[in-house]
C-alpha positions in Angstrom: 101.0 80.7 137.0 102.1 77.3 136.4 104.1 75.3 139.0 107.7 74.5 137.7 107.8 71.4 140.1 105.3 69.6 138.1 106.6 70.4 134.6 109.7 70.3 132.8 111.2 74.0 131.5 110.2 72.2 127.8 106.8 71.8 129.0 106.4 75.1 130.4 107.4 76.7 127.1 104.8 74.5 125.1 102.1 75.0 127.7 102.3 78.7 128.4 99.2 80.4 129.4 99.2 82.6 126.2 99.5 79.7 123.9 96.8 77.7 125.5 94.9 80.6 126.2 94.7 81.5 122.4 93.5 78.0 121.6 91.0 78.5 124.3 90.1 81.7 123.2 89.7 80.6 119.5 87.5 77.8 120.7 85.2 79.7 122.4 84.7 82.3 119.5 84.0 79.5 117.2 81.4 77.9 120.1 79.8 81.2 120.7 79.0 81.6 117.0 76.5 78.9 117.5 75.4 79.4 121.1 75.5 83.0 122.1 75.5 82.1 125.8 79.2 81.1 125.4 81.0 77.7 126.4 80.2 76.0 129.8 83.3 76.6 132.0 83.8 73.0 132.3 84.4 72.3 128.5 88.1 73.8 128.1 89.5 71.3 130.9 88.7 68.7 128.2 88.9 70.8 125.0 92.6 71.4 125.7 93.7 68.0 126.1 91.8 67.0 123.0 93.4 69.6 121.1 97.1 69.2 121.7 97.3 65.7 122.2 98.1 64.3 118.7 96.7 60.8 119.3 93.4 62.2 120.2 93.3 65.0 117.7 94.4 62.8 114.8 91.3 60.6 115.3 88.5 63.4 115.4 85.9 63.2 112.7 86.2 65.6 109.8 83.0 67.0 110.2 81.4 68.7 113.4 78.0 66.9 112.5 79.2 64.0 113.5 77.8 63.0 116.9 80.1 63.0 119.8 78.7 59.6 121.3 79.2 58.1 117.9 82.9 59.1 117.7 83.6 58.2 121.3 82.3 54.6 120.6 84.3 54.2 117.5 87.4 55.4 119.3 87.5 53.6 122.6 91.6 54.3 122.7 91.8 57.9 122.4 88.9 58.6 124.9 89.9 55.7 127.3 92.6 58.0 129.1 90.9 61.2 128.6 90.3 61.5 132.1 93.7 61.3 133.0 94.8 63.8 130.6 92.0 66.5 131.8 93.5 66.0 135.3 97.0 66.6 134.1 95.9 69.6 132.0 94.2 71.0 134.7 96.7 73.7 136.0 97.3 74.6 132.3 94.1 75.2 131.7 93.3 77.3 134.8 96.4 79.5 134.2 95.1 80.1 130.5 91.9 81.1 131.6 93.3 83.4 134.4 95.5 85.1 131.6 92.4 85.3 129.5 90.6 86.9 132.2 93.4 89.3 133.1 93.7 90.5 129.7 89.9 91.4 129.7 89.5 89.1 126.6 87.1 86.5 128.6 84.3 86.8 131.2 82.8 84.4 133.1 78.9 84.8 133.6 77.0 84.2 136.6 75.8 80.9 135.0 79.1 79.5 134.4 79.5 80.2 130.8 82.7 81.8 129.2 82.1 84.5 126.7 84.6 86.3 124.5 84.7 90.1 125.3 86.9 93.2 124.6 89.0 93.5 121.8 88.9 90.7 119.2 92.2 88.9 118.5 93.4 87.5 114.8 91.8 84.5 113.8 95.1 82.8 112.4 97.6 84.6 113.5 101.3 84.4 111.5 103.1 82.8 114.4 100.7 79.9 114.1 102.0 79.2 110.3 105.3 78.6 111.5 104.7 75.8 113.3 102.7 72.5 111.9 102.1 71.6 115.4 100.7 74.9 116.5 98.6 75.4 113.2 97.1 71.9 113.8 96.3 72.3 117.4 94.5 75.9 116.4 92.6 74.0 113.9 91.6 71.3 116.1 90.7 73.6 118.9 88.3 75.7 116.6 86.7 72.4 115.4 86.2 71.4 119.1 84.5 74.6 119.6 82.1 74.2 116.9 81.7 70.4 117.5 80.7 70.8 121.3 78.3 73.7 120.4 76.2 71.3 118.6 75.9 68.9 121.3 72.7 69.4 123.4 74.6 69.9 126.9 77.7 69.8 128.7 76.5 67.1 130.8 75.9 65.0 127.3 79.2 65.8 126.2 81.0 64.5 129.6 78.8 61.5 129.5 79.5 60.4 125.7 83.2 60.9 126.6 82.9 58.7 129.6 83.8 61.6 132.3 82.4 62.7 135.2 82.9 66.8 135.6 
């Protein structure tokens, strides 16, 4: 559960575990379509800040075949404070992951990979079509899942974004 001392009521509503969890679930499903072992458990902690921040998401490439390193070099502004955003979103991501695991929608393997399990959720729920921001965040989360799945390793992604796990 998110600590209400750290977030305003509006932030708590926007960053609730079900909403952020659905973004994560969708990105992990996209990631897993290319890499069956699932998504490394460190990636959600950078994926969510990138998906919900318009400054970052608006600068992402149009195609997932663009190398992450090339994008990062061309977009130093959005990447420059990604470490601060990742740190700020840490409790939000943890709450979302916990929510998904409690609902038995995700599992964490012994090797540290997140996998979609159990019943499958809708790919594009109607709720997301009612808000342009939610629809865009979902599109970006799915894109990031595909994009990250084409990187050689989680270490490469972190290094190219100038981050330390």
